[in-house]
C-alpha positions as CSV (number, residue, x, y, z in Angstrom):
1,M,-32.0,-38.8,-172.6
2,A,-28.9,-39.7,-170.5
3,T,-26.4,-36.9,-169.9
4,I,-22.8,-38.1,-169.5
5,H,-20.4,-35.9,-167.5
6,S,-17.3,-37.3,-169.3
7,G,-14.7,-35.1,-167.6
8,A,-16.0,-35.5,-164.1
9,D,-13.9,-36.9,-161.3
10,I,-15.4,-39.7,-159.2
11,T,-13.9,-40.7,-155.9
12,P,-13.8,-43.6,-155.3
13,T,-14.2,-44.7,-158.8
14,K,-17.0,-47.2,-159.9
15,L,-14.5,-50.0,-160.4
16,E,-13.0,-49.3,-156.9
17,L,-16.5,-49.6,-155.4
18,L,-17.2,-52.8,-157.3
19,T,-13.8,-54.3,-156.3
20,E,-14.7,-54.0,-152.6
21,W,-18.3,-55.1,-153.0
22,M,-18.5,-57.9,-155.7
23,G,-16.5,-60.5,-153.8
24,G,-19.3,-60.7,-151.1
25,Q,-22.1,-61.4,-153.6
26,R,-23.6,-64.9,-154.0
27,W,-23.4,-64.7,-157.8
28,Y,-19.7,-63.9,-157.8
29,V,-18.0,-67.2,-158.9
30,G,-14.5,-66.3,-157.9
31,H,-12.7,-66.5,-154.6
32,G,-11.3,-63.6,-152.7
33,R,-10.8,-60.1,-154.2
34,P,-11.8,-59.4,-157.8
35,R,-9.5,-57.8,-160.3
36,L,-11.8,-55.9,-162.6
37,R,-11.6,-54.2,-166.0
38,K,-14.4,-52.4,-167.6
39,L,-15.5,-53.8,-171.0
40,D,-18.6,-51.8,-171.7
41,S,-21.6,-50.0,-170.3
42,W,-25.1,-48.8,-171.2
43,R,-27.8,-46.7,-169.5
44,L,-31.6,-46.4,-169.0
45,D,-33.3,-43.1,-168.5
46,D,-35.2,-42.2,-165.3
47,P,-38.3,-40.4,-166.6
48,Q,-38.1,-38.1,-163.6
49,G,-34.4,-37.2,-164.3
50,E,-33.4,-37.9,-160.7
51,V,-31.7,-41.4,-160.7
52,G,-28.8,-42.5,-162.8
53,V,-29.2,-46.0,-164.1
54,E,-26.2,-47.7,-165.6
55,T,-25.2,-51.3,-166.4
56,L,-21.5,-52.0,-166.3
57,V,-20.0,-55.0,-168.1
58,V,-16.8,-55.9,-166.3
59,L,-14.2,-58.6,-166.7
60,D,-12.8,-60.2,-163.6
61,E,-9.2,-61.4,-164.2
62,A,-8.5,-62.6,-160.6
63,G,-8.9,-66.3,-161.4
64,T,-7.3,-68.6,-163.9
65,T,-10.3,-68.2,-166.2
66,P,-11.6,-64.6,-166.8
67,V,-15.3,-64.1,-166.2
68,V,-17.5,-61.4,-167.7
69,Y,-20.1,-60.0,-165.3
70,Q,-23.2,-57.8,-165.8
71,V,-23.5,-55.3,-162.9
72,P,-26.4,-52.8,-163.1
73,L,-26.1,-49.8,-160.7
74,T,-28.2,-46.8,-159.8
75,Y,-26.8,-43.5,-158.6
76,R,-28.9,-41.3,-156.2
77,G,-28.4,-38.0,-154.6
78,A,-30.0,-39.2,-151.3
79,P,-30.3,-42.6,-149.7
80,L,-33.0,-45.0,-151.0
81,P,-35.2,-45.8,-148.0
82,G,-35.2,-49.4,-147.0
83,A,-32.3,-50.4,-149.4
84,E,-29.5,-50.3,-146.9
85,A,-28.5,-53.9,-147.7
86,A,-28.3,-53.1,-151.4
87,L,-25.9,-50.2,-151.0
88,V,-22.7,-50.8,-153.0
89,G,-21.0,-47.7,-151.6
90,E,-20.9,-43.9,-151.6
91,T,-18.8,-41.7,-154.0
92,D,-18.2,-38.0,-154.7
93,H,-18.9,-36.8,-158.2
94,S,-17.2,-33.5,-159.1
95,V,-20.3,-32.3,-160.9
96,L,-23.3,-34.0,-159.2
97,G,-21.9,-34.1,-155.7
98,H,-22.2,-36.9,-153.2
99,R,-23.8,-40.0,-154.6
100,W,-25.2,-43.2,-153.1
101,V,-24.6,-46.2,-155.4
102,Y,-27.0,-49.2,-155.3
103,D,-27.3,-52.7,-156.6
104,A,-29.9,-51.8,-159.2
105,P,-32.3,-54.8,-159.0
106,H,-33.3,-53.4,-155.5
107,D,-34.1,-50.0,-157.0
108,P,-37.7,-49.5,-158.3
109,V,-36.5,-47.1,-161.0
110,Y,-34.2,-49.7,-162.5
111,V,-36.8,-52.4,-162.3
112,T,-39.5,-50.2,-164.0
113,Q,-37.2,-49.1,-166.8
114,M,-35.8,-52.6,-167.4
115,L,-39.3,-54.0,-167.8
116,E,-40.1,-51.1,-170.1
117,L,-37.0,-52.0,-172.2
118,L,-37.9,-55.7,-172.3
119,R,-41.4,-54.9,-173.6
120,G,-40.0,-52.6,-176.2
121,R,-41.4,-49.4,-174.8
122,V,-38.1,-47.5,-174.2
123,A,-34.7,-47.6,-175.7
124,A,-31.3,-48.2,-174.0
125,Q,-28.9,-45.3,-174.0
126,A,-25.1,-45.4,-174.8
127,G,-22.9,-45.5,-171.7
128,S,-20.3,-43.1,-172.8
129,V,-22.0,-40.6,-175.1
130,S,-24.8,-38.2,-174.1
131,D,-28.3,-38.3,-175.7
132,T,-27.5,-41.3,-177.9
133,V,-29.5,-44.5,-178.3
134,D,-27.5,-47.8,-177.9
135,P,-28.7,-49.9,-180.8
136,D,-26.9,-53.0,-179.5
137,I,-29.2,-53.3,-176.4
138,V,-32.7,-54.4,-177.4
139,G,-35.9,-55.6,-175.8
140,A,-37.7,-58.6,-177.3
141,P,-41.3,-59.0,-176.1
142,H,-42.5,-62.6,-176.5
143,P,-45.4,-62.7,-179.0
144,A,-47.4,-65.2,-177.0
145,W,-47.6,-63.1,-173.9
146,R,-51.0,-61.4,-173.4
147,G,-51.0,-58.2,-171.4
148,D,-48.5,-55.4,-170.9
149,P,-47.3,-55.3,-167.3
150,V,-46.5,-52.0,-165.6
151,V,-44.5,-52.3,-162.4
152,G,-46.5,-51.7,-159.3
153,S,-44.0,-53.1,-156.7
154,S,-41.0,-55.4,-156.8
155,R,-38.7,-57.4,-154.6
156,V,-35.5,-59.4,-155.1
157,L,-35.5,-63.1,-154.4
158,A,-33.1,-64.1,-151.6
159,G,-30.7,-67.0,-151.9
160,E,-30.0,-67.2,-155.6
161,Q,-26.4,-67.8,-156.6
162,S,-25.9,-67.6,-160.3
163,N,-28.5,-64.9,-161.3
164,T,-30.6,-62.2,-159.7
165,S,-34.4,-62.7,-159.9
166,I,-36.9,-59.9,-159.3
167,I,-40.5,-60.5,-158.5
168,I,-42.7,-57.8,-160.1
169,T,-46.3,-57.2,-159.0
170,P,-47.9,-55.2,-161.8
171,T,-50.3,-52.3,-161.3
172,P,-53.9,-53.5,-161.4
173,G,-55.3,-54.2,-164.8
174,T,-51.9,-54.7,-166.5
175,G,-51.5,-58.5,-165.9
176,G,-50.3,-61.0,-163.4
177,P,-47.0,-61.2,-161.5
178,V,-43.8,-61.5,-163.4
179,I,-40.3,-62.8,-162.5
180,L,-37.4,-60.9,-164.2
181,K,-34.2,-62.9,-164.2
182,L,-30.9,-60.9,-164.6
183,F,-28.0,-63.0,-165.9
184,R,-25.0,-62.0,-163.8
185,T,-22.3,-63.9,-165.8
186,L,-22.3,-63.3,-169.5
187,S,-21.3,-65.5,-172.4
188,S,-21.6,-65.1,-176.1
189,G,-24.5,-67.0,-177.6
190,E,-28.1,-67.8,-176.9
191,N,-29.1,-68.6,-173.3
192,P,-31.0,-71.9,-173.4
193,D,-33.3,-70.7,-170.6
194,I,-34.7,-68.2,-173.1
195,T,-34.6,-70.3,-176.2
196,L,-36.2,-73.4,-174.7
197,Q,-38.9,-71.8,-172.6
198,G,-39.6,-69.4,-175.4
199,A,-40.2,-72.2,-177.8
200,L,-42.4,-74.1,-175.3
201,A,-44.4,-71.0,-174.5
202,A,-44.9,-70.3,-178.2
203,S,-46.3,-73.9,-178.4
204,H,-48.7,-73.0,-175.5
205,S,-47.2,-75.7,-173.3
206,P,-48.9,-75.8,-169.9
207,F,-45.7,-77.4,-168.4
208,V,-43.6,-74.2,-168.3
209,P,-44.3,-70.6,-167.2
210,A,-45.4,-68.3,-170.0
211,S,-42.6,-66.1,-171.4
212,V,-42.9,-62.3,-171.2
213,G,-39.8,-61.5,-173.2
214,H,-36.0,-60.9,-172.9
215,V,-33.3,-58.3,-173.4
216,A,-30.4,-59.1,-175.7
217,G,-27.2,-57.1,-176.1
218,A,-23.6,-56.8,-177.2
219,W,-20.5,-55.9,-175.2
220,Q,-16.8,-55.2,-176.1
221,R,-15.0,-58.5,-176.5
222,D,-12.1,-59.3,-174.1
223,D,-9.1,-58.3,-176.1
224,A,-6.8,-60.2,-173.8
225,K,-7.9,-63.4,-175.5
226,G,-5.8,-62.6,-178.5
227,G,-8.7,-63.0,-180.9
228,A,-10.1,-60.6,-183.4
229,P,-11.4,-57.3,-181.9
230,G,-15.1,-56.9,-181.9
231,R,-18.2,-57.4,-179.8
232,D,-19.8,-60.4,-178.2
233,L,-23.5,-60.9,-178.5
234,G,-25.6,-62.5,-175.8
235,Q,-28.7,-62.3,-173.7
236,L,-28.9,-60.2,-170.6
237,A,-32.3,-60.7,-168.9
238,F,-35.4,-62.8,-169.2
239,A,-38.9,-62.3,-167.9
240,Q,-41.7,-64.9,-167.5
241,E,-44.9,-65.6,-165.6
242,Y,-44.4,-65.8,-161.8
243,L,-46.4,-68.7,-160.4
244,E,-47.6,-67.8,-156.9
245,G,-48.4,-70.3,-154.1
246,T,-46.2,-73.1,-155.4
247,T,-43.8,-75.5,-153.8
248,D,-41.2,-77.5,-155.6
249,A,-41.3,-81.2,-156.3
250,W,-38.3,-81.8,-154.0
251,R,-40.2,-80.5,-150.9
252,S,-43.4,-82.3,-151.9
253,A,-41.6,-85.6,-152.4
254,L,-39.5,-85.3,-149.2
255,Q,-42.6,-84.5,-147.1
256,M,-44.6,-87.4,-148.6
257,A,-41.7,-89.9,-148.2
258,A,-41.1,-88.8,-144.6
259,A,-44.8,-89.4,-143.9
260,G,-44.8,-92.8,-145.8
261,T,-47.3,-91.4,-148.3
262,D,-47.2,-93.0,-151.7
263,F,-45.8,-90.7,-154.4
264,G,-46.7,-93.0,-157.3
265,D,-49.6,-91.0,-158.8
266,R,-47.6,-87.7,-158.6
267,A,-44.5,-89.4,-160.0
268,R,-46.5,-90.7,-162.9
269,E,-47.9,-87.2,-163.6
270,L,-44.4,-85.9,-163.5
271,G,-43.2,-88.5,-166.0
272,R,-46.0,-87.5,-168.4
273,A,-45.1,-83.8,-168.0
274,V,-41.4,-84.4,-168.8
275,A,-42.3,-86.5,-171.8
276,H,-44.7,-83.8,-173.1
277,V,-41.9,-81.2,-172.7
278,H,-39.5,-83.5,-174.7
279,E,-42.1,-84.1,-177.3
280,T,-42.8,-80.4,-177.8
281,L,-39.1,-79.4,-177.9
282,A,-38.5,-82.1,-180.5
283,R,-41.3,-80.7,-182.6
284,A,-40.5,-77.0,-182.1
285,L,-36.7,-77.1,-182.3
286,P,-34.1,-79.1,-184.3
287,A,-33.7,-82.9,-183.6
288,R,-31.8,-85.6,-185.5
289,A,-30.5,-89.1,-185.3
290,P,-27.1,-89.3,-183.6
291,E,-24.0,-89.7,-185.7
292,P,-21.2,-92.0,-184.4
293,A,-19.2,-88.8,-183.6
294,D,-22.0,-87.6,-181.4
295,I,-22.0,-90.8,-179.4
296,D,-18.2,-90.8,-179.1
297,R,-18.3,-87.3,-177.8
298,Q,-21.0,-88.1,-175.2
299,V,-19.3,-91.2,-174.0
300,A,-15.9,-89.4,-173.8
301,V,-17.6,-86.9,-171.4
302,M,-18.9,-89.8,-169.3
303,R,-15.3,-91.2,-169.1
304,R,-13.8,-87.9,-168.1
305,R,-16.4,-87.5,-165.4
306,A,-15.6,-91.0,-164.1
307,A,-11.9,-90.2,-164.0
308,L,-12.6,-86.9,-162.2
309,A,-14.8,-88.7,-159.6
310,T,-12.0,-91.3,-159.0
311,S,-9.5,-88.5,-158.5
312,E,-11.7,-87.0,-155.9
313,V,-12.6,-90.3,-154.2
314,P,-9.7,-92.8,-154.9
315,S,-11.6,-95.7,-153.4
316,L,-13.9,-95.6,-156.5
317,S,-11.0,-97.1,-158.5
318,A,-12.1,-100.5,-157.3
319,H,-15.0,-100.1,-159.7
320,D,-12.9,-99.1,-162.7
321,A,-13.6,-102.3,-164.7
322,R,-17.4,-102.2,-164.1
323,V,-17.6,-98.5,-164.9
324,A,-15.7,-99.1,-168.1
325,A,-18.1,-101.9,-169.0
326,V,-21.2,-99.7,-168.5
327,L,-19.7,-96.9,-170.6
328,E,-18.7,-99.4,-173.3
329,T,-22.3,-100.5,-173.4
330,A,-23.3,-96.9,-173.9
331,A,-20.8,-96.5,-176.7
332,T,-22.3,-99.4,-178.7
333,A,-26.0,-98.9,-177.7
334,D,-28.8,-97.8,-180.0
335,W,-29.3,-94.2,-179.1
336,P,-32.6,-92.3,-179.4
337,A,-32.8,-89.1,-181.4
338,L,-30.8,-86.1,-180.1
339,Q,-32.8,-83.0,-179.4
340,R,-32.9,-80.0,-177.1
341,I,-33.6,-81.0,-173.4
342,H,-33.7,-79.3,-170.0
343,G,-30.2,-80.4,-169.3
344,D,-30.1,-80.1,-165.5
345,L,-33.5,-81.6,-164.5
346,H,-34.1,-82.6,-160.9
347,L,-37.0,-82.2,-158.5
348,G,-35.9,-78.7,-157.4
349,Q,-36.5,-77.6,-161.0
350,V,-40.1,-78.6,-161.0
351,L,-42.9,-76.6,-159.4
352,D,-46.2,-78.0,-158.0
353,V,-48.7,-75.3,-159.1
354,P,-52.2,-75.4,-157.6
355,D,-54.9,-76.3,-160.1
356,R,-52.3,-76.8,-162.8
357,G,-49.9,-79.6,-161.8
358,W,-46.2,-79.9,-162.5
359,V,-44.4,-77.0,-164.2
360,L,-40.7,-77.2,-165.2
361,I,-38.4,-74.2,-164.7
362,D,-34.8,-73.1,-165.1
363,F,-33.8,-74.5,-168.5
364,E,-30.2,-73.1,-168.4
365,G,-28.7,-76.5,-168.3
366,E,-25.9,-77.8,-166.1
367,P,-24.2,-74.7,-164.7
368,L,-20.6,-76.0,-165.0
369,R,-20.9,-76.8,-168.7
370,P,-19.9,-74.1,-171.3
371,L,-22.8,-72.2,-172.9
372,A,-22.0,-73.7,-176.3
373,E,-22.3,-77.2,-174.9
374,R,-25.6,-76.4,-173.2
375,N,-27.0,-75.3,-176.5
376,D,-26.1,-78.6,-178.2
377,L,-28.6,-81.3,-179.0
378,D,-28.6,-83.9,-176.3
379,C,-30.1,-87.2,-175.3
380,P,-33.5,-87.0,-173.5
381,L,-32.4,-89.9,-171.2
382,R,-30.2,-87.3,-169.4
383,D,-33.3,-85.6,-168.1
384,V,-34.9,-88.9,-167.2
385,A,-31.8,-89.9,-165.2
386,G,-31.8,-86.5,-163.5
387,I,-35.3,-87.1,-162.0
388,L,-34.5,-90.7,-161.1
389,R,-31.4,-89.6,-159.2
390,S,-33.3,-86.9,-157.5
391,L,-35.8,-89.4,-156.2
392,D,-32.9,-91.4,-154.9
393,Y,-31.6,-88.3,-153.1
394,V,-35.0,-88.0,-151.4
395,A,-34.6,-91.5,-150.0
396,G,-30.9,-90.9,-149.1
397,T,-31.8,-87.6,-147.3
398,L,-34.3,-89.4,-145.1
399,E,-32.0,-92.3,-144.4
400,R,-29.3,-89.9,-143.0
401,S,-31.7,-87.7,-141.0
402,D,-31.7,-87.4,-137.2
403,R,-34.5,-89.9,-137.1
404,P,-33.7,-92.1,-140.1
405,V,-36.5,-93.3,-142.3
406,D,-36.1,-96.3,-144.7
407,A,-37.5,-94.9,-147.9
408,R,-35.9,-97.3,-150.3
409,A,-39.1,-99.0,-151.3
410,W,-40.9,-95.6,-151.6
411,C,-38.1,-94.5,-154.0
412,T,-38.3,-97.7,-156.1
413,T,-42.1,-97.3,-156.4
414,A,-41.8,-93.6,-157.3
415,Q,-39.1,-94.2,-159.9
416,T,-41.1,-97.0,-161.6
417,A,-44.2,-94.7,-161.6
418,F,-42.2,-91.9,-163.2
419,L,-41.0,-94.2,-166.0
420,D,-44.5,-95.6,-166.5
421,G,-45.9,-92.0,-166.9
422,Y,-43.1,-91.1,-169.3
423,A,-43.8,-94.2,-171.4
424,E,-47.5,-93.2,-171.7
425,I,-46.4,-90.1,-173.8
426,G,-42.9,-90.9,-175.2
427,E,-40.7,-93.8,-175.9
428,D,-40.2,-96.0,-172.8
429,P,-36.7,-95.2,-171.3
430,R,-36.4,-98.8,-170.2
431,G,-36.2,-99.8,-173.8
432,H,-32.7,-98.2,-173.6
433,G,-31.8,-99.9,-170.3
434,G,-28.0,-100.1,-170.7
435,L,-27.9,-96.5,-172.0
436,L,-30.1,-95.2,-169.2
437,T,-27.8,-96.9,-166.7
438,A,-24.9,-95.1,-168.2
439,F,-26.7,-91.7,-167.8
440,L,-27.6,-92.6,-164.2
441,L,-24.0,-93.5,-163.5
442,E,-22.7,-90.3,-165.0
443,K,-25.1,-88.3,-162.9
444,A,-24.1,-90.2,-159.7
445,L,-20.4,-89.6,-160.5
446,Y,-21.2,-85.8,-161.0
447,E,-22.8,-85.9,-157.5
448,V,-19.7,-87.6,-156.1
449,V,-17.5,-84.8,-157.3
450,Y,-19.9,-82.1,-156.0
451,E,-20.3,-83.6,-152.6
452,A,-16.6,-84.3,-152.2
453,R,-15.8,-80.7,-152.9
454,H,-18.7,-78.9,-151.2
455,R,-20.5,-81.3,-148.7
456,P,-18.1,-84.1,-147.8
457,G,-20.5,-85.3,-145.1
458,W,-23.0,-86.2,-147.8
459,L,-20.5,-88.1,-150.0
460,S,-21.7,-91.5,-148.9
461,L,-25.1,-90.9,-150.6
462,P,-23.8,-90.8,-154.3
463,V,-21.0,-93.3,-153.6
464,T,-23.6,-95.8,-152.4
465,A,-25.7,-95.0,-155.5
466,V,-22.6,-95.8,-157.7
467,D,-22.2,-99.1,-155.9
468,R,-25.9,-100.0,-156.4
469,L,-26.0,-99.0,-160.0
470,L,-22.9,-101.1,-160.8
471,E,-24.3,-104.1,-158.9
472,V,-27.5,-104.0,-161.0
473,S,-25.5,-103.6,-164.3
474,T,-23.5,-106.8,-163.7
């Protein structure tokens, strides 16, 4: 059980260490130096009694909108070999002496105990009271997962921005490899990545990785919001089957388009896979016919996105009348049933798995949308539009390469094949032509804003797509 030295002096303090370190992490969404306040903490025991394992929940108040972060740390009495890049800092503890503080996902003790917690084999400990279980932090093994993985080795995936993912290779005889995703920013409510993939896994869908389980928890609510005091409830981590030897659909499509290889058969398979996922989600989770208020709300979001894109690229104002006409068509269209969807589907969210085919991943939804919105029922045409726009990005990427390739005909063939495949399983999206155009336009306008802010050299790609979509719609 964890022993807390509550009267000990720590120099520098944990928050001082984090203030210097967090601003340089890819998952930190702020800019510049954080301004941190501790909200909560909890611990895991090291069976050997050598390593301190603590997860801090901190509030960053440096920006206009405060953000809650989950920051797991390990404390060691000697350096962890090979983990120099994961060192958060060093501190002096008045009882335990000099301590090396590490970003915990890189520490095998944390990874082992976190998986044990997720599978329900150990309990979390309170962060401020010795020898006390924290009942608010619980592991939830997924009932459909077969096997009980025990950590053999682990490594952190490089390049991730919003979360931290750990690849776990279990000891022989305890199952296949697992990916453990730690959510760095926390929000109250269910994480759709867990809810949707869990429901699909429970239905034995072959089009998503199998779910291993998740960790849910509670943390002290930010009292600066002026609301009632209490605790926020949310999900902290998620583990699922790790699919080895894969490439994503974006790379596959880009390579085939560059070589002039027809992507039609693969696109048709992808259309069937997406339709199967939609069909399973509609069966396993709530779905209903849209009310007028639902349609008004969706179209209002489209209009706000159009206004934002025009504010970023004023030349788009020349299209105001045609954009308004497309969105008015959406407002009066016959909408399909609303249901749970992927919400941020593009070719980079699809894996090509040997001997299995296409597998969809990362069901968190559009990152910039609040968690409550990402848990709402939505229109499946949004996912269809995401893949169609992604195929267009393949063609646009090749058109602007050092040795330009005209892949427009390739793109049109792939898009048609994708829609054909979708229609083999679900309702043909082309039966909602005006509404599908509105979702395509909304996605292209989202891309305009993104490129204008982050990659202005690529801005012509979505702007050209907006021109093309509006020409077709008139």
